[in-house]
C-alpha positions in Angstrom: -24.2 14.2 148.2 -24.2 15.5 144.7 -21.2 14.3 142.6 -19.0 17.1 141.7 -18.3 17.5 137.9 -15.7 19.6 136.2 -17.3 22.5 134.6 -18.2 21.7 131.1 -16.8 23.8 128.3 -18.9 24.8 125.4 -18.0 26.3 122.1 -20.3 28.0 119.7 -20.0 28.4 115.9 -22.1 29.6 113.0 -23.3 27.1 110.4 -25.9 27.4 107.6 -28.4 25.9 110.2 -27.8 28.8 112.5 -25.8 28.9 115.8 -24.5 25.6 117.1 -23.3 24.9 120.6 -20.8 22.0 121.1 -20.0 20.5 124.5 -16.3 20.0 124.3 -16.4 17.3 127.1 -19.3 15.2 126.1 -19.3 16.2 122.4 -23.1 16.9 122.6 -24.4 19.4 120.0 -27.4 21.6 120.7 -29.1 24.3 118.6 -29.9 27.5 120.6 -31.6 28.9 117.6 -35.2 28.2 116.8 -34.4 28.0 113.0 -35.3 24.7 111.4 -32.1 23.0 110.2 -31.9 22.7 106.4 -31.3 19.5 104.6 -27.6 18.9 104.0 -26.9 18.4 100.3 -23.1 18.9 100.6 -20.7 16.1 100.2 -19.8 14.1 103.3 -16.5 14.6 104.9 -15.1 11.5 103.4 -16.2 12.5 99.9 -14.9 16.0 100.3 -11.6 14.7 101.5 -11.3 12.2 98.6 -12.1 14.9 96.1 -9.5 17.2 97.6 -6.9 14.5 97.3 -7.7 14.0 93.6 -7.4 17.8 92.9 -4.1 17.9 94.8 -2.7 14.9 92.9 -3.8 16.4 89.6 -1.9 19.7 90.4 1.1 17.6 91.4 1.1 15.7 88.2 0.9 18.9 86.1 3.8 20.4 88.0 5.9 17.3 87.5 5.1 17.2 83.7 6.1 20.8 83.3 9.3 20.2 85.2 10.1 17.1 83.0 9.5 19.1 79.8 11.8 21.9 81.1 14.6 19.4 81.9 14.3 17.9 78.3 14.7 21.3 76.9 17.7 22.0 79.0 19.3 18.7 78.0 18.7 19.5 74.3 20.3 22.9 74.7 23.3 21.3 76.3 23.7 18.7 73.5 23.5 21.4 70.8 26.0 23.6 72.6 28.4 20.7 73.2 28.2 19.7 69.5 28.8 23.3 68.4 31.8 23.5 70.7 33.3 20.3 69.5 33.0 21.0 65.8 36.0 22.5 63.9 36.1 26.3 63.3 33.6 27.6 60.8 35.9 30.6 59.9 36.2 31.0 56.1 39.5 31.7 54.4 38.9 34.5 51.9 41.1 35.0 49.0 42.5 38.4 48.0 40.3 38.3 44.9 37.2 37.9 47.1 38.2 40.7 49.4 38.7 43.0 46.4 35.1 42.6 45.2 33.0 45.5 46.6 29.8 43.5 46.6 31.5 40.9 48.9 33.1 43.1 51.5 30.0 43.5 53.6 29.4 39.7 53.7 33.1 39.1 54.5 32.9 41.5 57.5 29.8 39.8 58.8 31.4 36.3 58.4 34.5 37.4 60.3 32.5 38.9 63.1 30.3 35.9 63.4 33.4 33.6 63.5 35.0 35.8 66.2 31.8 35.5 68.3 31.7 31.8 67.8 35.3 31.4 68.8 34.7 33.4 72.0 31.6 31.4 72.8 33.5 28.1 72.3 36.3 29.3 74.6 33.8 30.1 77.3 32.3 26.6 77.4 33.5 24.8 80.6 35.4 21.5 80.2 32.9 19.8 82.6 29.2 19.5 82.0 26.8 21.3 84.3 25.9 19.5 87.4 22.5 17.8 87.0 19.5 18.8 89.0 18.9 16.5 91.9 15.5 16.0 93.2 14.9 15.7 97.0 14.2 11.9 97.6 11.8 13.0 100.4 9.9 15.4 98.3 7.4 12.8 96.9 6.5 11.4 100.4 6.2 14.9 101.8 3.9 15.9 98.9 1.7 12.8 99.4 1.5 13.5 103.1 0.5 17.0 102.4 -2.2 15.9 100.1 -3.6 13.6 102.8 -3.6 16.4 105.4 -5.3 18.7 103.1 -7.9 16.0 102.4 -8.6 15.7 106.2 -9.0 19.5 106.5 -11.5 19.5 103.7 -13.6 17.1 105.7 -14.5 19.7 108.2 -14.0 23.0 106.3 -17.5 22.7 104.8 -19.0 23.3 108.2 -16.8 26.2 109.3 -16.2 29.2 107.2 -13.2 30.2 109.3 -11.5 26.9 108.8 -12.3 27.1 105.1 -10.8 30.6 104.6 -7.8 29.7 106.6 -7.2 26.6 104.5 -7.5 28.5 101.3 -5.0 31.0 102.5 -2.7 28.3 103.4 -3.0 26.6 100.0 -2.3 29.9 98.2 0.8 30.5 100.3 2.0 27.0 99.5 1.5 27.4 95.8 3.3 30.8 95.9 6.3 29.3 97.7 6.4 26.3 95.3 6.2 28.6 92.2 9.0 30.8 93.6 11.1 27.7 94.4 10.7 26.3 90.8 11.6 29.7 89.3 14.8 29.8 91.4 15.7 26.3 90.3 15.1 27.0 86.6 17.1 30.2 86.8 20.0 28.3 88.3 19.8 25.7 85.6 19.6 28.2 82.8 22.6 30.1 84.3 24.7 26.9 84.3 23.7 26.1 80.7 24.3 29.7 79.3 27.8 29.0 77.9 26.4 26.0 75.9 23.4 28.0 74.7 25.6 30.9 73.6 27.8 28.5 71.6 24.8 27.0 69.8 23.4 30.5 68.9 26.8 31.8 67.8 27.2 28.8 65.5 23.8 29.3 63.9 24.7 33.0 63.2 28.1 32.0 61.8 26.6 29.4 59.5 24.0 31.9 58.2 26.7 34.6 57.6 28.9 32.1 55.7 26.0 30.9 53.6 25.2 34.6 52.8 28.8 35.1 51.6 28.5 32.2 49.2 25.2 33.4 47.9 26.5 36.9 47.3 29.6 35.4 45.6 27.3 33.4 43.3 25.4 36.6 42.5 28.7 38.5 41.8 29.7 35.7 39.4 26.3 35.6 37.8 24.9 39.2 37.8 21.6 38.2 36.2 20.6 36.5 39.5 20.3 39.9 41.2 17.4 40.8 38.9 15.6 37.5 39.3 12.4 38.3 41.2 11.1 34.8 41.1 13.6 32.7 42.9 16.2 35.0 44.5 15.1 34.5 48.1 14.2 30.9 47.6 17.7 30.2 46.2 19.3 32.0 49.1 17.4 29.9 51.6 18.2 26.8 49.7 21.9 27.6 49.8 21.7 28.3 53.6 20.3 24.8 54.2 22.9 23.2 51.9 25.7 24.9 53.7 24.4 24.1 57.2 24.0 20.4 56.2 27.6 20.4 54.7 29.1 22.1 57.8 27.5 19.7 60.2 28.4 16.6 58.1 32.0 17.8 58.0 32.0 18.2 61.8 30.7 14.7 62.3 33.5 13.2 60.1 36.2 15.6 61.3 36.6 16.9 57.7 36.1 20.5 58.2 38.2 21.4 55.2 35.6 19.9 52.9 32.8 22.2 54.1 33.9 25.2 52.0 34.4 22.9 49.0 30.9 21.3 49.4 29.3 24.7 49.9 31.0 26.1 46.9 29.6 23.3 44.8 26.2 23.9 46.2 26.5 27.6 45.4 27.6 26.8 41.9 24.6 24.4 41.4 22.3 27.0 42.9 23.7 29.6 40.5 23.1 27.3 37.6 19.5 26.7 38.6 19.0 30.4 39.1 20.6 31.2 35.8 18.2 28.9 34.1 15.2 30.5 35.8 16.6 34.0 35.0 16.9 33.0 31.3 13.2 31.9 31.3 12.1 35.1 32.9 14.2 37.2 30.5 12.3 35.5 27.6 8.9 35.6 29.3 9.0 38.7 31.5 5.4 39.5 30.9 4.3 36.1 32.2 6.3 36.8 35.4 4.5 40.1 35.9 1.2 38.4 35.3 2.0 35.8 38.0 2.7 38.6 40.4 -0.6 40.2 39.4 -2.5 36.9 39.9 -0.9 36.4 43.3 -1.8 39.9 44.4 -5.4 39.4 43.4 -5.4 36.1 45.2 -4.3 37.9 48.4 -6.9 40.6 47.9 -9.8 38.3 47.0 -9.1 35.3 49.1 -7.2 36.8 52.0 -4.4 34.3 51.7 -3.8 30.9 50.3 -4.6 29.0 53.3 -3.9 25.6 51.8 -0.4 26.6 51.0 0.6 28.3 54.2 3.1 25.6 54.9 4.8 26.0 51.5 4.9 29.8 51.2 6.7 32.1 53.6 6.5 35.8 54.3 6.3 38.2 51.4 7.5 35.7 48.8 4.3 33.5 48.9 3.1 34.9 45.5 6.5 34.1 44.0 6.9 30.7 45.4 3.4 29.8 44.3 4.6 29.8 40.7 7.4 27.2 41.1 7.3 23.4 41.1 8.8 22.4 44.4 8.7 18.7 44.0 11.8 16.7 43.2 12.5 16.2 39.5 12.5 12.4 40.0 9.0 12.4 41.4 7.6 14.7 38.7 9.2 12.7 35.9 8.0 9.4 37.6 4.5 10.8 37.7 4.6 11.6 34.0 6.0 8.2 33.2 3.3 6.4 35.2 0.6 8.3 33.4 2.1 7.5 30.0 2.2 3.9 31.0 -1.5 4.0 31.6 -2.0 5.5 28.2 0.2 2.9 26.6 -1.9 0.2 28.2 -5.1 1.7 26.9 -3.5 2.1 23.4 -2.4 -1.5 23.4 -5.9 -2.6 24.5 -7.5 -0.8 21.6 -4.9 -1.8 19.0 -5.5 -5.5 19.7 -9.2 -5.2 20.3 -10.4 -7.2 17.3 -7.8 -10.0 18.1 -8.9 -10.3 21.7 -12.7 -10.1 21.2 -15.1 -12.2 19.2 -17.7 -10.1 17.4 -18.8 -10.1 13.8 -18.4 -6.4 13.1 -16.4 -3.6 14.7 -16.9 0.2 14.6 -14.3 2.5 16.2 -14.7 6.1 17.1 -11.5 7.0 18.9 -10.0 10.3 20.1 -6.3 10.7 20.3 -4.6 9.4 23.4 -2.5 12.2 24.6 -1.9 14.8 27.3 0.5 17.6 28.1 2.9 16.8 31.0 2.8 20.3 32.3 -0.9 20.1 32.8 -0.4 16.8 34.7 2.3 18.1 37.0 0.4 21.4 37.6 -2.7 19.5 38.7 -0.7 17.2 41.0 1.2 20.2 42.5 -2.1 22.1 43.2 -3.7 19.0 44.7 -0.8 18.4 47.1 -0.1 22.0 48.2 3.0 22.4 45.9 5.0 19.3 46.8 4.3 15.6 46.1 6.0 12.3 45.8 5.3 9.6 43.4 3.9 7.4 46.2 1.5 10.1 47.2 0.0 10.6 43.7 -0.7 7.0 42.6 -4.4 7.3 43.4 -4.6 10.7 41.9 -3.1 9.5 38.6 -5.8 6.8 38.3 -8.5 9.3 39.1 -7.3 11.8 36.5 -6.9 9.0 33.9 -10.5 7.8 34.5 -11.8 11.4 34.2 -9.8 12.1 31.0 -10.5 9.0 29.0 -14.1 7.7 28.7 -14.2 4.3 27.0 -17.6 3.0 25.9 -18.1 -0.5 24.4 -21.6 -1.1 23.0 -22.7 -4.5 21.6 -25.8 -4.7 19.4 -27.2 -7.7 17.7 -29.1 -8.1 14.4 -31.0 -10.9 12.9 -29.8 -11.5 9.4 -30.5 -14.1 6.8 -28.3 -16.2 4.5 -29.3 -18.4 1.6 -28.7 -22.1 1.9 -29.2 -24.8 -0.8 -30.8 -27.9 0.4 -32.1 -31.1 -1.3 -35.6 -32.5 -0.9 -36.6 -36.1 -0.6 -36.6 -36.7 -4.3 -33.1 -35.2 -4.7 -34.2 -31.9 -6.1 -32.2 -28.9 -4.8 -33.9 -25.8 -3.4 -32.9 -22.6 -1.5 -34.0 -21.4 1.9 -33.4 -18.2 4.0 -31.8 -19.2 7.3 -31.8 -16.6 10.1 -28.6 -16.0 12.2 -27.4 -13.5 14.8 -24.9 -10.8 13.8 -23.1 -9.0 16.6 -21.8 -5.5 16.2 -19.4 -3.9 18.6 -19.0 -0.1 18.7 -16.0 1.2 20.6 -15.9 4.9 21.5 -13.0 6.6 23.3 -13.5 10.2 24.3 -10.5 12.2 25.4 -12.0 14.8 27.7 -8.7 16.7 27.6 -6.8 16.7 30.9 -6.9 20.5 31.1 -10.7 20.3 31.5 -10.5 18.0 34.5 -9.3 20.4 37.3 -12.5 22.4 37.5 -14.4 19.2 38.5 -12.1 18.1 41.3 -10.6 21.3 42.7 -11.8 24.1 45.0 -11.1 27.7 44.2 -7.8 27.8 46.1 -6.5 24.7 44.3 -7.7 26.0 41.0 -5.9 29.3 41.6 -2.7 27.4 42.3 -3.2 25.3 39.1 -3.6 28.5 37.0 -0.5 30.0 38.6 1.6 26.9 37.8 0.4 26.9 34.2 1.2 30.6 33.7 4.9 29.9 34.3 5.2 26.1 33.7 6.5 26.0 37.3 9.5 28.0 36.2 10.8 24.8 34.7 10.6 25.0 30.9 13.4 22.5 30.8 11.5 19.8 32.5 9.4 18.8 29.5 11.0 20.6 26.6 8.9 18.8 24.0 5.6 20.1 25.5 3.7 22.5 23.2 3.2 24.9 26.1 7.0 25.7 26.1 6.7 27.3 22.7 3.4 28.9 23.5 4.7 30.7 26.5 8.3 31.3 25.6 8.5 31.7 21.8 5.0 33.1 21.3 4.8 36.4 23.0 1.4 38.0 23.7 0.0 39.9 20.8 -0.2 43.6 21.3 -1.8 46.4 19.4 -3.2 49.8 20.0 -6.9 50.4 19.7 -7.7 53.4 17.5 -8.3 56.4 19.8 -11.5 57.4 18.1 -13.2 54.1 19.2 -12.4 54.8 22.9 -14.6 57.9 22.8 -17.6 55.5 23.0 -17.9 55.4 26.8 -19.5 52.0 26.9 -16.7 50.5 24.7 -14.0 52.2 26.6 -15.3 50.9 29.9 -15.5 47.3 28.5 -12.0 47.3 27.0 -10.4 48.8 30.1 -11.8 46.0 32.2 -10.8 43.3 29.6 -7.2 44.5 29.3 -6.6 43.9 33.0 -6.4 40.2 32.4 -4.2 39.9 29.3 -1.9 37.0 29.7 -3.9 35.2 32.3 -3.6 31.4 31.7 -6.4 29.4 30.1 -8.2 27.4 32.7 -11.2 25.5 31.4 -14.2 26.5 33.6 -12.4 29.4 35.1 -14.5 32.5 35.6 -12.6 35.0 37.8 -9.1 36.4 38.3 -8.5 34.0 41.2 -9.2 31.0 39.1 -8.2 32.5 35.7 -10.5 32.1 32.7 -11.8 30.2 29.8 -13.5 32.0 26.8 -17.0 32.3 28.2 -15.8 32.8 31.7 -13.7 35.7 30.6 -16.4 37.4 28.6 -19.0 36.9 31.3 -16.7 38.4 34.0 -15.7 41.4 31.8 -19.4 42.2 31.0 -20.5 41.9 34.6 -17.6 43.7 36.2 -17.7 46.6 33.8 -21.3 47.2 35.1 -22.7 47.0 31.5 -24.5 43.7 31.6 -24.9 41.5 34.7 -24.7 38.1 32.9 -23.5 36.0 35.8 -21.5 33.0 34.8 -22.7 31.9 31.4 -21.3 29.5 28.8 -20.8 30.5 25.1 -24.2 29.2 24.3 -25.8 31.1 27.2 -24.2 34.3 26.1 -25.5 33.7 22.6 -29.0 33.2 23.8 -29.2 36.5 25.8 -27.5 38.6 23.1 -29.4 40.7 20.5 -28.3 39.4 17.1 -26.6 42.1 14.9 -25.6 41.8 11.3 -22.5 44.0 11.2 -19.8 43.6 13.9 -19.0 46.7 16.0 -16.5 47.4 18.8 -17.8 45.9 22.0 -20.0 43.3 20.3 -19.6 39.6 20.8 -18.5 37.2 18.1 -19.6 33.6 18.3 -17.9 30.5 16.8 -19.1 27.0 16.0 -16.6 24.2 15.4 -19.1 21.4 14.5 -21.7 20.7 11.9 -24.5 20.9 14.4 -24.1 24.6 14.7 -23.6 24.7 18.5 -21.9 27.7 20.0 -18.4 26.6 21.0 -16.5 29.8 21.5 -17.0 33.5 22.1 -14.8 36.5 21.9 -15.1 40.3 22.5 -14.6 42.5 19.4 -12.1 45.4 19.8 -12.3 46.8 16.3 -12.4 45.8 12.6 -9.9 46.5 9.9 -9.7 46.3 6.1 -6.6 45.6 4.1 -5.7 46.9 0.6 -7.5 44.1 -1.1 -10.7 45.0 0.7 -10.6 42.0 3.1 -12.2 42.7 6.5 -10.7 41.3 9.7 -12.0 41.0 13.3 -9.6 42.1 16.0 -10.7 40.4 19.2 -9.7 39.7 22.8 -10.6 36.2 24.1 -10.0 33.9 27.0 -8.3 30.9 25.3 -5.9 31.8 22.5 -5.1 29.0 22.9 -3.4 29.0 26.3 -4.2 32.4 27.8 -6.2 35.6 27.6 -4.9 37.0 24.3 -5.7 39.1 21.3 -6.3 37.5 17.9 -7.3 38.4 14.4 -10.0 36.5 12.4 -11.1 37.0 8.8 -14.7 38.3 8.8 -15.6 35.5 6.4 -14.2 32.8 8.6 -16.3 29.7 8.1 -16.4 29.0 11.8 -17.9 32.4 12.7 -21.5 31.7 13.8 -22.7 35.3 14.2 -22.5 38.5 16.2 -24.4 39.7 19.2 -25.0 42.8 21.4 -25.2 42.1 25.1 -26.6 45.0 27.1 -28.4 45.1 30.5 -31.6 46.9 29.4 -34.5 47.9 31.6 -37.2 45.3 31.5 -39.9 47.7 32.5 -42.5 48.3 29.8 -43.3 51.9 29.3 -46.8 52.9 28.0 -49.2 55.8 27.7 -49.6 57.8 30.8 -46.0 57.2 32.1 -43.9 60.2 33.0 -40.3 60.7 34.1 -36.6 60.6 33.0 -36.9 57.2 31.5 -39.7 58.3 29.2 -37.7 61.4 28.2 -34.7 59.1 27.4 -36.9 57.0 25.2 -38.2 60.1 23.4 -34.7 61.4 22.8 -33.7 58.0 21.3 -36.7 58.0 19.1 -35.9 61.5 18.0 -32.3 60.5 17.2 -33.7 57.7 15.0 -36.0 60.0 13.2 -39.3 58.7 14.6 -40.3 61.6 16.8 -40.2 65.4 16.5 -38.2 67.6 18.8 -41.3 69.3 19.9 -42.6 66.2 21.6 -39.6 65.7 24.0 -41.8 66.3 27.0 -41.1 63.4 29.3 -44.7 62.3 29.1 -45.7 59.2 27.2 -48.5 60.6 25.1 -50.1 59.8 21.7 -47.1 61.1 19.7 -44.7 58.8 21.6 -47.0 55.9 21.2 -47.3 56.5 17.5 -43.5 56.7 17.1 -43.1 53.4 18.9 -45.7 51.7 16.7 -44.0 53.0 13.6 -40.7 51.6 14.8 -42.2 48.2 15.6 -43.9 48.0 12.2 -40.7 48.7 10.4 -38.1 46.8 12.3 -39.9 44.1 14.3 -41.8 41.8 12.0 -43.9 39.3 13.9 -44.0 41.6 16.9 -47.3 43.1 18.0 -47.6 46.7 16.8 -49.0 47.9 20.1 -47.1 51.0 20.9 -45.7 49.5 24.1 -42.0 50.1 24.8 -41.3 46.6 26.1 -37.9 44.9 26.5 -37.7 43.7 22.8 -38.5 47.2 21.6 -35.9 48.8 23.9 -33.3 46.3 22.7 -34.1 47.2 19.1 -33.7 50.9 19.9 -30.3 50.3 21.5 -29.1 48.2 18.5 -30.3 50.8 16.0 -28.5 53.6 17.8 -25.2 51.6 17.8 -25.7 50.8 14.1 -26.3 54.5 13.5 -23.1 55.3 15.3 -21.0 52.8 13.3 -23.0 52.6 10.1 -20.3 54.4 8.1 -17.4 51.9 7.5 -15.0 54.8 7.8 -16.0 55.1 11.4 -15.2 51.6 12.4 -12.8 50.1 9.8 -9.1 50.7 10.1 -7.2 50.7 6.9 -4.2 48.4 7.2 
């Protein structure tokens, strides 16, 4: 008899290997499909489950970290609110005299309203702290169990898309529920903390309103502060910080009555500092305008001063960039430390012969000196506006090593001395005895501290340095003995009007219009643009290039001399070169604006230059100044040689110039380079270019000659270019 068996139940499902039939009784699996099963590259069930647990735990940790951060924020808000509620009232007691000042009435109303809101916020603070949030002690085990369950589900979901989609939907639902639950909990916590948060905000507003009153009172007592564009907002913010610190300190010590007194002293001090700055600006208003111009150009050219974003704020970045922000003690200590290094070097040189053992000494020593404003401006630029003495110790040594170059050279010579000796018979005789003679040559070169920045600063830092030097950090009182104080304050920029007839020359008018934009910019050795300011050659090179008259690039004084066409008589727009040494090197260059003649017949050069001696400035030199090396015309001429057979506008311009100089007839202004034009060029070369080949080719040298002759023709009459003084 056949044994009866319960009917076997089978279930079918789709896998990536096709249809799979599973016997639910025996667990046997069959493949009804003829499709060849693919190799399984997926993770095993155990691996998938473990990975799932890791993901779940990572999500859990992120949620817990976010919750912890939120709780810390809430505790901080409670502490700030509780401290605000416990501090004495911030309400100011205004005198009748204060209430009678029109300029103070608005600030008084704001202060009273802020005090009213603060009192109301304090009254609303409960006597008991908010109940803390309690976490469910079973939440962590439940979360761990959930993670384990989800790991088991992942072990089988790889083989069943239905299970997988169901699991994903379940996880999404769980996350949504959890997010909603956390939002509700945070909302409840914020609602409980609201009285304390309102108290803290109200106190901040009251402190700000009271500080604003004291600032406006300081302005009312010192009207000049209202017109101070350099430090007005900075002083206001400084006073706000001082008042806030005084108010909180009074609250800690239960001495609220001293808050107003302390703040009044801070306001008085702030007013004194602002008065000092205002006095400086009153005496040097053009310098302040220049600072603003430099700052604007910096913004335009550089986008922003990225290196100083932490120091500058909002729309006052250009103003703040001109002020020293370091403590006086640190700036004075830096100067003292640098002077100590110089004293040590001076002592070493003064006692050199006593501490060394050489036969002969030669000293070639520059002066040991520096300007303190240059030092502090460099340090401020290197450290984004603010430095301490500890931060700049290494910088001081670097600057010292770059400024002072000490060279000690020892050479030896064989010399002879006459000695008397006695022979065997007792007769004396003389002999030349050689000996070594040591010669020590000590050379000290003072490179000048103002020449150092260009070698160790980028463009942004060099721009800051130039800005600091243009105003001396708004601290002319810091080093009153500095020569720069008199240069900037007591030596106003020279101003004169160029005779109108000279400006009819289009080239000269364009040149001077560009040059006058930078009057007052501080001298920065190596500077070559408005963003870095200028030295003499940097200024001339920039003006020539940016007026589109001569693309010189960045050249030094010697380089400008080399590319210029020498001229014998100075004309407006020409360059004048100076030499300060016997070697005849080109040391300085300036741009001639015009020439004048006094009643005695003396001729003077009126120039604009990049270092006179501390800024872009105008200056007058006697024409017969011994340091004047020569004059030059710098023009960007076409370097294309024209010759017979050429046609076009360039040839026609050449012919017109030759006609104006008297070398060509009007009939031959044809625009075609023919025999007549060639003959005119040859005649010009033969007369004015000795040593040049008389070849009839209009090369660069010939074109330069024509340009120079035309300018000389324009200004050959002294009455056309000399101004009678």
